[in-house]
MIDOSE-1310 file (N, C-alpha, C; in nm, 2 decimals, decimal comma, always signed):
residues 87
maqt	+0,48/+2,06/+0,77/+0,41/+2,12/+0,66/+0,29/+2,02/+0,62; +0,18/+2,07/+0,60/+0,06/+1,98/+0,57/+0,07/+1,93/+0,43; +0,02/+1,81/+0,41/+0,02/+1,76/+0,27/-0,10/+1,81/+0,20; -0,09/+1,81/+0,06/-0,20/+1,85/-0,02/-0,27/+1,73/-0,06
vtev	-0,39/+1,74/-0,12/-0,47/+1,63/-0,17/-0,39/+1,55/-0,27; -0,32/+1,62/-0,36/-0,25/+1,55/-0,46/-0,14/+1,47/-0,40; -0,07/+1,52/-0,30/+0,04/+1,44/-0,23/-0,02/+1,32/-0,16; -0,13/+1,33/-0,10/-0,19/+1,22/-0,03/-0,23/+1,11/-0,13
ltaa	-0,30/+1,15/-0,24/-0,34/+1,06/-0,34/-0,22/+0,99/-0,41; -0,12/+1,07/-0,43/+0,00/+1,01/-0,49/+0,06/+0,90/-0,40; +0,07/+0,93/-0,27/+0,12/+0,83/-0,18/+0,03/+0,70/-0,18; -0,10/+0,72/-0,19/-0,20/+0,61/-0,19/-0,19/+0,52/-0,31
tdsv	-0,13/+0,57/-0,42/-0,11/+0,50/-0,54/-0,03/+0,37/-0,52; +0,05/+0,37/-0,42/+0,12/+0,24/-0,39/+0,03/+0,13/-0,35; -0,08/+0,16/-0,28/-0,18/+0,06/-0,25/-0,25/+0,01/-0,37; -0,29/+0,11/-0,46/-0,35/+0,07/-0,59/-0,26/-0,03/-0,67
tlin	-0,14/+0,01/-0,68/-0,04/-0,08/-0,75/-0,03/-0,22/-0,69; -0,02/-0,22/-0,56/-0,01/-0,35/-0,49/-0,14/-0,44/-0,52; -0,25/-0,38/-0,50/-0,38/-0,45/-0,51/-0,39/-0,50/-0,66; -0,37/-0,41/-0,75/-0,38/-0,45/-0,89/-0,28/-0,55/-0,94
gint	-0,16/-0,54/-0,88/-0,05/-0,63/-0,92/-0,08/-0,77/-0,87; -0,13/-0,78/-0,75/-0,16/-0,92/-0,69/-0,28/-0,97/-0,77; -0,38/-0,89/-0,79/-0,50/-0,94/-0,86/-0,46/-0,99/-1,00; -0,38/-0,92/-1,07/-0,35/-0,95/-1,21/-0,25/-1,06/-1,22
dgss	-0,14/-1,06/-1,14/-0,03/-1,15/-1,16/-0,03/-1,26/-1,05; -0,11/-1,26/-0,95/-0,11/-1,36/-0,85/+0,02/-1,39/-0,79; +0,06/-1,51/-0,78/+0,19/-1,55/-0,71/+0,31/-1,50/-0,80; +0,29/-1,46/-0,92/+0,40/-1,41/-1,00/+0,42/-1,26/-0,98
ssfw	+0,33/-1,20/-0,90/+0,34/-1,06/-0,87/+0,47/-1,03/-0,79; +0,53/-0,92/-0,81/+0,65/-0,88/-0,73/+0,61/-0,85/-0,58; +0,48/-0,83/-0,56/+0,43/-0,81/-0,42/+0,40/-0,94/-0,35; +0,41/-1,05/-0,41/+0,38/-1,18/-0,35/+0,51/-1,22/-0,29
lsgv	+0,51/-1,23/-0,16/+0,63/-1,27/-0,08/+0,65/-1,42/-0,08; +0,77/-1,46/-0,09/+0,80/-1,61/-0,09/+0,77/-1,66/+0,05; +0,70/-1,78/+0,05/+0,67/-1,85/+0,17/+0,55/-1,80/+0,24; +0,47/-1,71/+0,19/+0,35/-1,66/+0,26/+0,23/-1,74/+0,21
tqae	+0,13/-1,75/+0,30/+0,01/-1,82/+0,26/-0,09/-1,73/+0,19; -0,19/-1,79/+0,13/-0,29/-1,72/+0,07/-0,37/-1,63/+0,17; -0,38/-1,68/+0,29/-0,45/-1,60/+0,40/-0,37/-1,47/+0,43; -0,23/-1,49/+0,43/-0,15/-1,37/+0,45/-0,15/-1,27/+0,34
inem	-0,16/-1,32/+0,22/-0,18/-1,23/+0,10/-0,31/-1,16/+0,11; -0,42/-1,23/+0,15/-0,55/-1,17/+0,16/-0,54/-1,06/+0,27; -0,47/-1,09/+0,38/-0,46/-0,98/+0,49/-0,39/-0,86/+0,43; -0,28/-0,88/+0,35/-0,21/-0,77/+0,30/-0,30/-0,69/+0,20
vqrn	-0,37/-0,76/+0,12/-0,46/-0,69/+0,03/-0,57/-0,61/+0,11; -0,62/-0,67/+0,22/-0,72/-0,61/+0,30/-0,66/-0,48/+0,37; -0,54/-0,49/+0,42/-0,48/-0,37/+0,48/-0,47/-0,26/+0,38; -0,44/-0,29/+0,25/-0,43/-0,18/+0,15/-0,57/-0,13/+0,11
vdhl	-0,67/-0,22/+0,11/-0,81/-0,17/+0,08/-0,85/-0,08/+0,19; -0,82/-0,12/+0,32/-0,86/-0,04/+0,43/-0,79/+0,10/+0,43; -0,66/+0,10/+0,39/-0,58/+0,22/+0,37/-0,64/+0,31/+0,27; -0,68/+0,26/+0,16/-0,75/+0,34/+0,06/-0,88/+0,40/+0,11
evil	-0,96/+0,32/+0,17/-1,08/+0,37/+0,23/-1,06/+0,48/+0,33; -0,96/+0,47/+0,41/-0,93/+0,58/+0,50/-0,89/+0,70/+0,43; -0,80/+0,69/+0,34/-0,75/+0,80/+0,26/-0,86/+0,88/+0,19; -0,95/+0,80/+0,13/-1,06/+0,87/+0,05/-1,16/+0,94/+0,14
aytd	-1,16/+0,91/+0,27/-1,24/+0,97/+0,37/-1,18/+1,09/+0,44; -1,05/+1,11/+0,41/-0,97/+1,23/+0,47/-1,05/+1,36/+0,45; -1,05/+1,44/+0,56/-1,10/+1,57/+0,54/-0,99/+1,68/+0,57; -0,87/+1,64/+0,61/-0,76/+1,73/+0,63/-0,63/+1,67/+0,58
pdva	-0,59/+1,69/+0,46/-0,66/+1,77/+0,36/-0,79/+1,70/+0,31; -0,87/+1,78/+0,25/-1,01/+1,74/+0,21/-1,01/+1,65/+0,08; -0,96/+1,53/+0,10/-0,96/+1,43/-0,01/-1,10/+1,40/-0,04; -1,19/+1,38/+0,06/-1,33/+1,34/+0,04/-1,40/+1,44/-0,04
gdss	-1,38/+1,57/-0,02/-1,45/+1,67/-0,09/-1,39/+1,72/-0,22; -1,26/+1,68/-0,24/-1,19/+1,72/-0,36/-1,26/+1,67/-0,49; -1,26/+1,75/-0,59/-1,33/+1,71/-0,72/-1,24/+1,63/-0,81; -1,11/+1,60/-0,78/-1,03/+1,53/-0,87/-1,08/+1,38/-0,88
skss	-1,05/+1,32/-0,99/-1,09/+1,18/-1,01/-1,02/+1,09/-0,91; -1,10/+1,00/-0,85/-1,05/+0,90/-0,76/-1,09/+0,76/-0,81; -1,12/+0,75/-0,93/-1,17/+0,62/-0,99/-1,06/+0,51/-0,98; -0,93/+0,54/-0,99/-0,83/+0,44/-0,98/-0,83/+0,38/-0,83
ytsa	-0,86/+0,47/-0,74/-0,86/+0,42/-0,60/-0,98/+0,34/-0,56; -1,10/+0,39/-0,61/-1,22/+0,32/-0,58/-1,23/+0,19/-0,66; -1,17/+0,19/-0,78/-1,16/+0,06/-0,86/-1,07/-0,04/-0,78; -0,96/+0,01/-0,73/-0,87/-0,08/-0,66/-0,94/-0,14/-0,53
ittg	-1,02/-0,06/-0,46/-1,09/-0,11/-0,35/-1,19/-0,22/-0,39; -1,26/-0,20/-0,50/-1,35/-0,30/-0,55/-1,27/-0,43/-0,59; -1,16/-0,41/-0,66/-1,08/-0,52/-0,71/-1,02/-0,60/-0,59; -0,98/-0,53/-0,49/-0,92/-0,59/-0,37/-1,03/-0,67/-0,29
kayi	-1,14/-0,62/-0,28/-1,25/-0,69/-0,21/-1,29/-0,81/-0,29; -1,30/-0,80/-0,42/-1,33/-0,92/-0,50/-1,22/-1,02/-0,50; -1,10/-0,98/-0,50/-0,99/-1,07/-0,49/-1,00/-1,15/-0,36; -1,02/-1,09/-0,25/-1,02/-1,15/-0,12/-1,14/-1,25/-0,12
aan	-1,25/-1,21/-0,17/-1,37/-1,30/-0,17/-1,35/-1,42/-0,26; -1,27/-1,41/-0,36/-1,24/-1,52/-0,45/-1,13/-1,61/-0,40; -1,05/-1,56/-0,31/-0,93/-1,64/-0,26/-0,94/-1,66/-0,11
């Protein structure tokens, strides 16, 4: 069964939560794994940024053309890129 736009975006919310959690809480974030380096955290954030960019470009279902608000996803992409640049 094909996913709907809402289902795809709901699943992508995990990436938003991870990016925002690491950005806000740093090493206190529940997403920060013990013993990992800053470079590894940056890679994890980048993977989630990449995931969101792919999701927002989906055309089947048509996430890209859907009129629902995607501001939390685009904001997380911006936040993730800024976090990586700063760290």
